C-alpha positions, 0 to 999 in steps of 0.5 A, spaced: 514 460 498 507 463 498 504 464 491 505 471 487 499 475 486 496 476 479 492 482 477 486 478 478 487 477 485 486 485 485 479 485 482 475 485 488 473 492 492 478 496 495 475 494 502 476 487 501 483 488 498 486 492 503 484 487 508 486 481 504 493 485 503 495 484 511 500 479 511 502 479 504 509 480 502 511 486 498 518 486 495 521 492 490 527 489 487 528 484 492 527 489 498 521 490 503 517 485 507 510 484 510 504 489 509 502 490 516 497 496 514 493 499 509 487 504 507 482 503 502 479 508 497 474 508 492 471 512 486 465 514 490 469 516 497 470 523 497 477 522 500 479 518 494 484 521 489 479 518 484 473 522 487 472 527 481 474 523 476 480 521 471 486 526 471 493 526 468 495 525 476 490 519 478 490 516 471 493 509 473 488 509 479 483 507 474 486 501 472 487 495 470 487 492 477 494 489 479 498 495 478 501 501 482 498 508 483 504 512 485 503 519 487 507 525 491 504 527 498 505 534 501 510 535 495 515 530 499 514 523 499 512 518 494 506 513 496 505 507 493 498 504 492 495 498 489 489 499 484 483 494 485 476 493 482 475 493 475 478 497 469 475 504 469 472 504 477 478 508 480 479 504 487 486 503 490 489 501 497 494 505 500 500 501 503 501 505 510 506 500 513 510 494 512 514 490 517 521 490 514 524 483 512 528 483 506 534 488 505 534 491 511 541 494 511 539 498 504 532 500 507 536 503 513 541 507 508 535 510 504 532 512 510 538 514 514 536 511 521 537 504 524 531 503 528 527 497 524 520 499 527 521 506 524 523 504 517 517 503 514 512 505 519 508 510 514 506 511 507 512 516 505 517 512 509 515 505 505 516 509 499 523 512 501 525 505 504 523 501 498 526 507 493 519 508 490 518 513 485 513 516 480 517 511 474 513 506 478 506 509 476 502 504 472 507 498 473 504 491 474 505 488 481 506 481 478 512 484 474 519 487 476 521 491 480 515 488 484 513 482 487 507 481 492 506 474 495 500 471 498 499 471 506 498 465 510 491 468 513 490 463 518 496 466 522 494 474 521 489 477 525 486 484 522 484 490 526 480 496 523 479 503 524 478 510 521 483 512 516 489 517 517 491 524 515 484 525 511 479 531 512 473 527 508 470 521 510 474 521 516 469 516 520 469 510 514 473 505 518 477 503 511 484 503 515 486 495 516 492 493 520 495 487 523 493 487 530 498 488 535 504 489 530 509 494 532 511 496 525 504 500 524 504 507 523 499 508 529 496 503 533 489 502 533 
C-alpha cells in the first residue's frame, strides 16, 4: 500500500502540489478514490479566496499546510481543498474530480445516481459523494476522517490547462488532470 501523505508533503507551492496530487488516493471515512483533477490557487492569485487576506471564511486556507479548507460554492455545494505552502501564505488545491474506487454504493446513494463516471466529476459532486461538510474545515489530512495516500507517479500522465468557473486569471494553466481519464469534470 502507498504511504500516507503527511503535512510536510503539502509544503510546496500550490501548482506543484496540485500536479503531485494527480493519482493519489483520497478517502473520507473509507469512501473515495484516485484524484484525477485538481486546481491550484495562491495568495497572489486574484482568483483565490485568499487574495484579499484572511477572513473568518478562508482562515483555514492560511495553514498550516496539510489541512482541509472547505467552502460552500453557490450556496449549495461543499468543496474540498488541500492547504499547502507555509503557514500564513494562503495557498490551496481544489479537488475537482476523483475516480471512485472505495464505497461506490454509498457514493451512489449520496448522489442519487448510478453512473460511476458522474459520481465525482466536479468539485461539488466530490463534496456530496464523500459527505464533506463545513465541519471538516481545518482538519488535518493525515487524521480521521481523511486518508490521502501517495501515488505511483511513474504510471500517471498529467495534463494541464486553464481553470474552470473563474472570472479572474482565467489564462493561468493551473488546472491539472490525469490525461485521458474518463472521470474528469471536463476534458482538457
